[in-house]
C-alpha positions in Angstrom: 3.1 -3.3 22.8 5.9 -2.9 20.3 3.8 -0.2 18.5 3.3 1.7 21.7 7.1 1.8 22.3 7.6 2.9 18.7 5.2 5.8 19.2 6.9 6.8 22.4 10.3 6.8 20.7 8.9 8.9 17.8 7.6 11.4 20.4 11.2 11.7 21.7 12.3 12.4 18.1 14.2 9.2 17.5 15.4 8.9 13.9 15.8 5.2 14.2 12.1 5.0 15.3 11.1 7.0 12.2 13.2 4.6 10.0 11.5 1.6 11.7 8.0 3.1 11.1 8.9 3.7 7.5 10.1 0.1 7.0 7.1 -1.3 8.8 4.3 0.9 7.4 5.4 1.9 3.9 3.4 -1.0 2.2 0.3 -0.1 4.2 0.6 3.6 3.5 1.4 2.9 -0.2 -1.7 0.7 -0.7 -3.9 3.2 1.1 -2.7 6.0 -1.1 -3.0 3.8 -4.2 -6.6 2.9 -3.4 -7.6 6.5 -2.9 -6.0 7.6 -6.1 -7.8 4.8 -7.9 -4.7 3.1 -9.1 -4.2 5.9 -11.7 -1.2 7.6 -10.1 2.3 7.3 -11.4 4.9 5.6 -9.3 6.5 9.0 -8.7 3.2 10.5 -7.5 2.6 7.6 -5.2 6.1 7.8 -3.7 5.7 11.5 -3.2 2.4 11.2 -1.3 3.9 8.3 0.8 6.9 10.5 1.6 4.6 13.3 2.6 2.8 11.0 5.0 6.0 10.1 6.8 7.1 13.7 6.8 3.9 14.5 8.6 4.6 11.7 11.0 7.9 13.3 11.9 6.5 16.8 12.1 3.6 15.8 14.3 5.2 13.0 16.3 4.7 14.9 19.6 0.9 14.9 19.0 0.6 11.1 18.6 -1.3 9.1 21.2 0.7 6.0 22.1 -2.4 4.1 23.2 -4.2 4.5 19.9 -1.3 3.2 17.9 0.4 4.4 14.7 -1.6 2.5 12.0 -4.9 4.4 12.3 -3.1 7.7 12.3 -1.0 6.8 9.3 -4.1 5.5 7.4 -6.0 8.8 8.0 -3.1 11.0 7.0 -2.5 8.8 3.9 -6.1 9.1 2.8 -6.1 12.9 3.4 -2.8 13.4 1.5 -4.1 11.3 -1.4 -7.3 13.2 -1.6 -5.4 16.5 -1.6 -3.3 15.1 -4.5 -6.5 14.3 -6.4 -7.9 17.7 -5.8 -4.7 19.3 -7.0 -4.8 17.5 -10.4 -5.9 19.7 -13.2 -8.7 18.2 -15.3 -7.2 17.4 -18.7 -8.8 19.1 -21.6 -8.9 17.5 -25.0 -7.0 19.4 -27.7 -9.0 18.0 -30.6 -11.8 15.6 -31.4 -9.2 12.8 -31.8 -7.8 13.5 -28.3 -11.3 13.4 -26.8 -11.7 9.6 -27.4 -13.7 8.2 -24.6 -12.0 6.2 -21.9 -13.5 3.2 -20.3 -17.2 3.3 -19.9 -18.6 3.7 -16.3 -19.3 -0.1 -16.3 -15.8 -0.9 -17.4 -14.3 1.5 -14.8 -16.4 -0.1 -12.1 -15.3 -3.6 -13.2 -11.7 -2.5 -13.1 -12.1 -1.1 -9.6 -13.8 -4.3 -8.5 -11.0 -6.4 -9.9 -8.4 -4.2 -8.2 -10.3 -4.5 -4.9 -10.5 -8.3 -5.3 -6.8 -8.6 -6.0 -6.0 -6.4 -3.0 -8.2 -8.6 -0.7 -6.5 -11.7 -2.1 -3.0 -10.3 -1.4 -4.1 -9.3 2.1 -5.4 -12.8 2.6 -1.9 -14.1 2.1 -1.0 -12.8 5.6 2.3 -11.4 6.8 5.1 -11.5 5.8 3.7 -12.6 2.4 1.6 -9.5 1.9 4.6 -7.2 2.4 6.8 -9.5 0.2 4.3 -9.4 -2.7 3.7 -5.6 -2.4 7.4 -4.8 -2.3 8.4 -7.2 -5.0 5.6 -6.9 -7.5 4.3 -3.4 -6.9 7.2 -1.4 -5.7 9.8 -3.4 -7.8 12.2 -3.9 -4.9 15.0 -6.4 -5.2 14.1 -9.8 -3.7 17.3 -9.9 -1.7 16.6 -6.6 -0.1 13.1 -7.6 0.8 14.2 -10.9 2.2 16.8 -9.2 4.4 14.3 -6.6 5.7 11.8 -9.4 6.5 14.4 -11.6 8.1 14.1 -14.3 5.4 16.7 -16.2 3.5 16.5 -15.7 -0.3 15.4 -19.2 -1.1 12.6 -18.9 1.5 11.5 -15.6 0.0 11.4 -17.3 -3.5 9.4 -20.2 -2.1 6.9 -17.8 -0.4 6.4 -15.9 -3.7 5.8 -19.2 -5.6 3.3 -20.5 -3.0 1.7 -17.1 -2.8 1.2 -17.0 -6.6 -0.5 -20.4 -6.4 -2.7 -19.3 -3.6 -3.6 -16.1 -5.4 -4.6 -18.1 -8.5 -6.8 -20.3 -6.3 -8.3 -17.3 -4.6 -9.0 -15.4 -7.8 -10.1 -18.2 -10.1 -10.9 -21.7 -9.0 -12.2 -21.4 -5.5 -12.2 -17.8 -4.7 -15.8 -17.4 -3.5 -15.5 -20.3 -1.0 -12.2 -19.1 0.3 -13.5 -15.5 0.9 -16.2 -16.8 3.2 -13.8 -19.1 5.1 -11.5 -16.1 5.8 
């Protein structure tokens, strides 16, 4: 219901609604973009694509369907913008034999992608607000006080959530991960 009202406010060109959408969906949009770019983008590239997504939201707010919600629309636009960024990248050409040193083998690259996917699923398994807390603190490098305030948490509670979350991630990724994935 809250999302429907947010879409309706966006359709009426409410800047506070745009700010609310940015605060609420930046972690989701950022991870969607990061996944499409394969984790190879610089922070600046990632931020630029995320900004483009929210600019598109503002420019096309009148076209949104309040009944469908905002998340699917943002996900689609984020994927498309990230794909556009990939297509715009020039293929680097080696300048010499030494520069042409091979990168990771296809097997290593697949393993890296699998590990990144497993980590992402583990962070998602933390649930909200912990997922947002982890993404903003460890991935975006935001200050813990700012994150805690945005999430309505006190600083000691945010620290405790990070500590418990790290322990849960360790369990999910090492000791009992397989059993926990099937339990959901």
